[in-house]
C-alpha positions in Angstrom: -9.6 -2.3 -55.0 -12.5 0.1 -55.4 -14.9 1.9 -53.2 -15.5 -1.3 -51.1 -11.8 -1.3 -50.0 -12.0 2.3 -49.0 -15.1 1.7 -46.9 -13.5 -1.3 -45.2 -10.4 0.8 -44.4 -12.5 3.7 -43.0 -14.6 1.3 -40.9 -11.4 -0.5 -39.7 -9.8 2.8 -38.7 -12.9 4.0 -36.9 -13.3 0.7 -35.1 -9.6 0.6 -34.1 -9.7 4.1 -32.7 -13.0 3.7 -31.0 -12.0 0.3 -29.6 -8.8 1.7 -28.1 -10.7 4.6 -26.5 -13.5 2.4 -25.2 -11.0 -0.1 -23.7 -9.1 2.7 -22.0 -12.4 4.0 -20.5 -13.3 0.6 -19.2 -10.1 -0.5 -17.7 -8.1 2.6 -16.7 -8.8 3.9 -13.3 -9.1 7.7 -13.5 -8.4 10.1 -10.7 -9.4 13.7 -10.3 -6.9 16.2 -8.9 -5.9 19.8 -9.6 -2.5 18.9 -11.0 -4.0 17.2 -14.0 -5.5 20.4 -15.3 -2.1 22.3 -15.1 0.3 22.7 -18.0 3.4 20.6 -17.5 6.5 22.8 -17.2 9.3 20.4 -16.3 8.1 20.2 -12.7 8.2 23.9 -12.1 4.9 25.3 -10.9 3.3 27.6 -13.4 3.0 31.3 -12.8 0.0 33.1 -14.2 -2.4 31.8 -16.8 -1.2 29.0 -19.1 -3.2 30.5 -22.0 -0.4 32.8 -23.3 -0.5 34.2 -26.7 2.6 33.8 -28.9 3.9 36.1 -31.5 2.8 35.0 -35.0 6.5 35.0 -36.1 7.1 31.8 -34.2 4.4 30.1 -36.4 5.7 31.5 -39.6 9.2 30.4 -38.7 7.9 26.9 -38.0 6.0 26.7 -41.3 9.1 27.7 -43.2 11.1 25.1 -41.4 8.4 22.5 -42.4 8.6 23.6 -46.0 12.3 23.0 -46.2 12.0 19.8 -44.2 9.5 18.4 -46.7 11.9 19.4 -49.5 14.5 17.1 -48.0 12.0 14.3 -47.8 11.4 14.6 -51.6 15.1 14.8 -52.3 15.9 11.3 -51.0 13.9 9.4 -53.6 15.2 11.7 -56.3 18.8 10.9 -55.2 18.1 7.2 -55.5 16.8 7.3 -59.1 18.9 10.2 -60.5 21.3 7.8 -62.4 18.4 5.8 -64.0 16.3 8.8 -65.1 19.2 10.9 -66.3 18.8 14.5 -67.5 15.0 14.5 -66.9 15.7 14.1 -63.2 18.0 17.1 -63.2 15.5 19.2 -65.0 12.7 18.2 -62.5 14.8 18.9 -59.4 15.9 22.3 -60.8 12.2 23.2 -61.3 11.4 22.0 -57.8 14.2 24.1 -56.3 13.1 27.1 -58.3 9.6 26.8 -56.9 10.9 26.5 -53.4 13.3 29.4 -53.9 10.5 31.6 -55.0 8.6 30.7 -51.8 11.7 31.5 -49.8 12.0 34.9 -51.6 8.3 35.6 -50.9 8.8 34.8 -47.2 11.9 37.0 -47.1 10.1 39.8 -48.8 7.2 39.6 -46.4 9.6 39.7 -43.4 8.8 36.2 -42.1 12.4 35.4 -41.6 13.1 38.3 -39.4 13.4 37.2 -35.8 11.1 39.6 -33.8 
């Protein structure tokens, strides 16, 4: 499994994506109307321009959520092997939590957790 396998996988991915797009272009009947260009708002007609700017705080809050969500993803495998690994697993998870806690303190210090 060397470079040849990687090239085959890249080619297969490009062929699969390109094949799906080309089949859709060939067989799907397209229609042009003004509603397709509008933003979907649960059936309610939009008011004003759909290109609204959002406060950067929403993005920071979402990124912090993702950081702690990924933390949980890494905790499941740790919880499965904690009895087999023993004390080393405890030390590693404490270091992991310390790094995440430092990131949390940094975000708190910068005011990323304040809601508007």
